[in-house]
C-alpha positions as CSV (number, residue, x, y, z in Angstrom):
1,P,22.4,60.9,9.4
2,G,22.1,60.6,5.6
3,W,24.3,58.7,3.2
4,A,27.8,59.9,2.4
5,V,30.5,58.9,0.0
6,S,32.7,58.0,3.0
7,D,30.2,55.1,3.7
8,V,31.5,53.3,0.6
9,T,34.1,50.5,0.9
10,P,35.6,48.2,-1.7
11,A,34.6,44.5,-1.5
12,L,36.7,43.8,-4.6
13,H,38.8,45.8,-7.0
14,A,40.4,44.3,-10.2
15,V,41.8,45.1,-13.6
16,L,41.4,42.8,-16.6
17,D,42.3,42.4,-20.3
18,G,45.5,44.4,-20.3
19,A,46.8,45.4,-23.7
20,A,48.8,48.0,-25.6
21,V,46.3,50.3,-27.3
22,G,47.4,53.3,-29.3
23,G,50.8,53.4,-27.7
24,R,49.5,53.3,-24.1
25,W,48.8,50.4,-21.7
26,D,45.1,49.9,-21.3
27,V,43.2,47.8,-18.8
28,S,39.5,47.3,-18.1
29,S,38.4,47.9,-14.5
30,L,35.8,46.7,-12.1
31,V,35.1,47.5,-8.4
32,A,32.5,46.0,-6.2
33,L,31.2,48.5,-3.6
34,D,29.5,48.0,-0.3
35,G,27.8,50.9,1.4
36,L,26.8,52.9,-1.7
37,V,23.4,51.2,-1.6
38,D,22.1,51.0,1.9
39,E,19.2,48.8,3.1
40,K,16.6,51.5,2.6
41,L,17.6,52.2,-1.0
42,R,18.0,48.5,-1.7
43,A,14.5,47.8,-0.6
44,G,13.2,50.8,-2.5
45,L,14.8,49.6,-5.7
46,L,13.6,46.0,-5.3
47,S,10.0,47.3,-4.7
48,L,10.1,48.6,-8.3
49,L,10.4,45.0,-9.5
50,H,7.3,43.5,-7.9
51,G,3.8,44.3,-6.8
52,P,3.1,45.7,-3.3
53,S,1.7,42.4,-2.0
54,W,4.1,40.1,-3.8
55,P,6.8,38.4,-1.6
56,P,9.9,38.7,-3.8
57,E,11.4,35.5,-2.3
58,K,8.5,33.6,-3.9
59,G,9.9,34.2,-7.4
60,A,9.6,36.9,-10.1
61,D,6.1,38.5,-9.9
62,P,4.3,37.5,-13.2
63,A,2.6,40.9,-13.3
64,Y,6.0,42.5,-13.7
65,W,8.1,39.8,-15.4
66,C,7.8,37.5,-18.4
67,D,9.9,34.6,-19.8
68,G,12.6,35.1,-22.3
69,S,12.6,38.9,-22.4
70,F,15.8,39.7,-20.5
71,S,18.5,41.5,-22.5
72,D,21.5,43.6,-21.6
73,T,23.6,43.1,-24.7
74,L,24.6,45.3,-27.5
75,S,22.4,43.5,-30.0
76,G,19.3,44.0,-27.8
77,E,18.3,40.4,-28.4
78,P,16.6,38.6,-25.5
79,A,18.3,35.8,-23.7
80,S,17.4,32.3,-24.7
81,S,16.0,31.7,-21.2
82,G,15.4,33.6,-18.0
83,V,12.9,36.3,-17.2
84,G,12.9,40.1,-18.0
85,L,10.6,42.9,-17.1
86,R,7.5,43.4,-19.1
87,P,7.7,46.3,-21.5
88,A,5.5,48.6,-19.5
89,R,7.4,47.9,-16.3
90,L,10.7,48.5,-18.0
91,A,9.5,51.8,-19.5
92,A,8.4,52.9,-16.0
93,L,11.8,52.0,-14.6
94,C,13.6,54.0,-17.3
95,A,11.4,57.1,-17.1
96,E,13.2,60.4,-16.9
97,G,12.6,63.8,-15.4
98,R,9.7,64.1,-13.0
99,D,8.7,60.6,-13.8
100,T,12.0,59.0,-12.6
101,P,11.2,56.6,-9.8
102,P,12.7,58.2,-6.6
103,A,14.8,55.2,-5.8
104,V,16.3,55.2,-9.2
105,A,17.0,59.0,-9.0
106,E,18.7,58.4,-5.6
107,L,20.8,55.6,-7.0
108,E,21.9,57.7,-9.9
109,A,22.7,60.6,-7.5
110,R,24.9,58.4,-5.3
111,V,26.8,56.8,-8.2
112,G,27.4,60.3,-9.6
113,A,28.6,61.6,-6.2
114,Y,30.9,58.6,-5.7
115,L,32.5,58.9,-9.2
116,R,33.0,62.7,-8.8
117,A,34.7,62.0,-5.4
118,V,36.9,59.4,-7.1
119,D,37.8,61.8,-9.9
120,A,38.6,64.6,-7.3
121,A,40.8,62.2,-5.2
122,S,42.6,61.2,-8.4
123,G,43.4,64.8,-9.3
124,G,40.9,65.0,-12.1
125,G,39.3,68.2,-13.3
126,G,35.7,66.9,-13.0
127,V,33.5,64.3,-14.5
128,D,29.9,64.3,-15.8
129,V,27.9,61.1,-15.3
130,C,24.8,60.4,-17.4
131,R,22.7,57.5,-18.6
132,M,23.7,55.8,-21.8
133,P,21.8,57.8,-24.4
134,E,19.6,56.3,-27.1
135,A,21.8,58.0,-29.7
136,A,24.6,55.5,-28.8
137,L,22.9,52.1,-28.9
138,G,19.5,52.8,-30.4
139,P,16.1,52.4,-28.8
140,E,16.3,48.6,-28.4
141,V,18.9,48.8,-25.6
142,T,17.5,50.6,-22.6
143,P,19.7,52.4,-20.1
144,L,18.3,50.3,-17.2
145,A,17.5,46.6,-17.1
146,A,16.7,44.1,-14.4
147,N,17.4,40.4,-14.0
148,A,16.1,37.6,-11.8
149,P,17.9,34.3,-12.5
150,V,16.8,31.2,-10.7
151,S,18.4,27.8,-10.2
152,S,16.3,26.2,-13.0
153,D,17.9,28.5,-15.6
154,G,21.0,26.3,-15.5
155,E,23.5,27.3,-18.2
156,A,21.2,29.7,-20.0
157,Y,23.5,32.7,-19.6
158,G,26.5,33.1,-21.9
159,W,29.5,35.4,-22.1
160,H,28.8,38.9,-23.4
161,I,29.8,42.5,-23.2
162,D,27.3,45.3,-22.5
163,A,28.7,47.6,-25.2
164,D,32.0,48.8,-26.7
165,P,32.3,52.2,-28.3
166,A,34.7,50.7,-30.9
167,L,31.8,48.5,-32.2
168,L,28.9,50.9,-32.3
169,P,26.6,51.0,-35.4
170,P,26.4,54.2,-37.4
171,S,24.5,56.7,-35.3
172,P,24.4,60.3,-34.1
173,W,26.8,59.2,-31.4
174,T,29.4,58.0,-33.8
175,D,28.9,61.1,-35.9
176,C,30.0,63.1,-32.9
177,F,32.6,60.9,-31.2
178,G,33.5,58.3,-33.8
179,R,34.4,54.8,-32.9
180,Y,37.1,54.4,-30.3
181,P,38.5,52.0,-27.7
182,N,36.7,52.3,-24.3
183,R,38.8,54.4,-21.8
184,S,40.3,56.5,-24.6
185,P,41.5,59.8,-23.2
186,G,39.1,62.6,-24.0
187,K,36.3,60.2,-25.0
188,P,33.2,59.1,-23.0
189,R,33.8,56.0,-20.9
190,F,31.1,53.3,-21.1
191,V,30.5,51.9,-17.6
192,T,27.8,49.6,-16.1
193,A,26.6,49.7,-12.5
194,L,24.9,46.5,-11.4
195,V,23.2,46.4,-8.0
196,Y,22.3,43.1,-6.2
197,L,18.8,43.6,-4.7
198,S,17.8,40.3,-3.0
199,P,17.2,41.0,0.7
200,E,19.2,37.8,1.6
201,W,21.8,36.0,-0.2
202,R,23.8,33.1,1.3
203,W,27.2,33.1,-0.2
204,P,28.7,30.8,-1.3
205,E,25.9,28.2,-0.8
206,W,23.5,30.0,-3.1
207,G,26.1,30.9,-5.8
208,A,24.9,33.2,-8.6
209,Q,28.2,35.1,-8.9
210,T,28.8,37.5,-11.7
211,R,31.7,36.0,-13.8
212,C,34.2,38.3,-15.5
213,L,36.7,37.0,-18.0
214,D,40.4,38.0,-18.5
215,P,40.9,37.1,-22.1
216,P,44.8,37.1,-22.1
217,T,45.0,34.5,-19.3
218,G,41.6,32.8,-19.6
219,E,41.1,33.3,-15.9
220,V,37.6,34.0,-14.5
221,L,37.0,36.4,-11.7
222,A,33.9,35.7,-9.6
223,V,32.1,38.7,-8.0
224,P,30.0,37.4,-5.0
225,P,26.5,38.9,-4.8
226,A,25.5,40.5,-1.5
227,P,22.4,42.6,-0.6
228,G,22.9,46.1,-1.8
229,R,26.4,45.5,-3.3
230,L,27.1,47.5,-6.4
231,L,29.4,46.3,-9.2
232,L,30.9,49.1,-11.3
233,M,32.7,47.9,-14.4
234,D,33.7,48.8,-17.9
235,Q,31.0,47.8,-20.4
236,D,33.5,46.0,-22.7
237,I,34.4,43.4,-20.0
238,S,33.3,40.0,-21.0
239,H,31.0,38.8,-18.3
240,A,28.2,36.3,-17.6
241,V,25.4,35.8,-15.2
242,T,25.5,32.6,-13.2
243,A,22.2,31.0,-12.2
244,P,21.8,30.4,-8.5
245,A,22.8,27.0,-7.1
246,A,20.2,24.3,-6.3
247,A,20.5,25.2,-2.6
248,A,18.8,28.5,-3.4
249,G,15.6,26.7,-4.4
250,D,13.3,29.0,-6.3
251,T,14.7,32.1,-4.8
252,P,15.7,34.6,-7.6
253,R,18.9,36.7,-7.4
254,Y,17.5,40.1,-8.3
255,S,19.7,42.7,-9.8
256,L,19.3,46.1,-11.5
257,V,21.6,47.3,-14.2
258,L,22.3,51.0,-15.0
259,K,24.3,51.8,-18.1
260,L,26.4,55.0,-17.9
261,C,28.7,57.3,-19.8
262,L,31.4,59.2,-18.0
263,H,32.6,62.4,-19.6
264,S,35.9,63.7,-18.1
265,H,36.6,67.4,-18.0
266,R,40.3,66.6,-18.4
267,G,41.0,65.2,-21.8
268,S,44.3,63.6,-21.1
269,V,42.9,60.6,-19.0
270,A,39.8,58.4,-18.7
271,P,37.7,59.0,-15.6
272,P,38.7,56.4,-12.9
273,L,36.3,54.0,-11.2
274,A,38.1,53.3,-7.9
275,M,39.7,55.5,-5.2
276,P,43.5,55.8,-5.5
277,G,45.2,53.5,-3.1
278,W,42.6,50.8,-3.1
279,R,44.3,47.4,-3.2
280,R,43.5,45.4,-6.3
281,S,42.3,41.8,-6.0
282,G,43.5,40.8,-9.5
């Protein structure tokens, strides 16, 4: 049997950064999903990040990765440490149309199917899901990225947001939609989907959680990595990569990042990320 939305279960569901915005109560959301990316798709996505004869547990394949080139921030500036995909490999990962890697196309199809099912279950009128367009953030910030932190990276990764539609530079996007708080009714919602791709991850011994910050309280929510787990979150959540613990040795924690825009057909609400009735963890 093939994959179905009913295979998806929540590993974690939380809301952060509650505040009154424009006369309404606004919260950022995140949900960690198991079952959306099965073992076959996880392996297919990871295979895009290394050569056919390269054992991924050995470390990042130097034919595909290079030091200091990872970036998933609004500025497009590379991280001070860590590895990122070489430009040609990143371009191949981001290819569209007939050139889209089949595993990436399948991931996008499943994320879209899940979000449409969430919208329907929440009484929505439909939602369109698309990649973050170049018109929004410019050519320096790609709609897909990959990361492979290792223990020796230490404290290299700081807090950041992926994007905020209220902070965009002048562009065709702002000409059309203006600048607005994320999750504004009737406006596209900026969302990130992060997939953990390592074939094995021993939690909590190996660490490498994704940390998400709740600014009003200063509390940090840790999302444990697991093979194939997908973290869906608003792009304006402050978050940080955590390098693996020493117990992981030289094993990287591979992940793939997909940046999305959600366009609701119903202008009175922002498209939701989690099924109604799912218990929140925070």
